Every structure is written in C-alpha cells, then in structure tokens.
C-alpha atoms as one frame of an Amber mdcrd trajectory, in Angstrom:
protein
   8.607  19.510 -20.761   9.153  17.349 -17.266  10.228  13.273 -18.060   8.353
  11.042 -14.343  10.335   8.155 -14.306   8.456   5.557 -11.463  10.462   2.755
 -10.484   7.877   0.502  -8.207   9.727  -3.125  -7.096   8.437  -5.767  -8.914
   6.527  -6.710 -11.887   4.044  -9.001 -10.169   0.507  -6.470  -9.843   0.501
  -4.917  -6.603  -0.666  -2.017  -4.706   2.818  -0.203  -5.324   1.575  -0.603
  -8.926  -1.793   0.566  -8.688  -0.073   3.670  -6.651   1.664   4.382  -9.490
  -0.913   4.455 -12.134  -2.914   6.325 -10.063   0.394   9.316  -9.675   0.839
   9.104 -13.310  -2.769   9.483 -13.792  -3.044  12.509 -11.850   0.710  14.044
 -13.005  -1.089  13.584 -16.267  -3.989  15.144 -15.718  -2.202  18.181 -14.294
  -0.350  18.487 -16.984  -0.261  16.913 -19.898   3.728  17.195 -21.651   5.171
  15.348 -18.372   6.911  11.814 -20.191   6.282   9.688 -17.785   8.055   6.319
 -17.682   7.188   3.054 -15.335  10.242   0.422 -14.826   9.935  -2.093 -12.152
  13.339  -1.584 -10.694  14.450  -5.396 -10.223  13.027  -6.530 -13.657  15.298
  -3.127 -15.438  18.418  -4.826 -13.472  17.588  -8.786 -14.783  14.528 -10.373
 -14.819  15.740 -13.629 -13.785  16.446 -12.068 -10.053  12.642 -10.568  -9.547
  10.857 -14.554 -10.837  13.523 -15.303  -8.090  12.162 -12.465  -5.863   9.538
 -12.432  -6.114   8.949 -16.422  -5.929  10.631 -15.880  -2.597   8.702 -12.431
  -1.693   4.967 -14.729  -2.460   6.253 -17.799  -0.792   6.720 -16.064   2.118
   3.842 -14.253   2.465   1.872 -17.852   1.691   4.142 -20.069   4.081   4.671
 -17.455   7.326   1.983 -14.661   6.930   2.555 -13.919  10.763   6.149 -13.826
  10.079   5.200 -11.927   7.194   3.540  -8.783   8.942   5.540  -8.939  11.386
   8.269  -7.582   9.731   6.182  -5.626   7.625   4.729  -3.288  10.523   7.607
  -2.820  12.544   9.700  -1.581   9.293   7.623  -0.478   6.039   4.753   0.389
   8.456   5.475   1.899  11.654   3.675   4.527  13.000
C-alpha cells in the first residue's frame, strides 16, 4: 500500500488546500488503497508560529497588495 503525505503551508483556507483536496480525491479514485494524510506544515511545527505567519501574510495582502502582487509575480509565478 502506498502512503502519501500532502503538506500545505498554513491552516487557513486557501487555493493550496483546494488543490490538496482535489489531488487527494484524484489519487483515491485512481487507487482506493492509497493511505493519505494532509498536514499543515507550519501548524504541525508550531501553532503559535502558524498564527503569526498567517496574520502577517493576511496583513501584507490587505495593506500592501501591490508589493504582494509584485513578489508573487516575480518569485512565485515566474514564467
């Protein structure tokens, strides 16, 4: 039996969690014997750190959306 561990970064609902759920669903449809677990990486390490990172992330997007967009475009979604 195969085991799969999926590690989204934060607990907060996001596209990352939606992709993780879709991936888990597709894998389960392909092979019902696969054992899967989704673990929020930062909250698994430290609940307090996860809260701090989430708050900073959401504040950044709310207060400086253009800088967030620039960072995302140049470092995360680079063509």
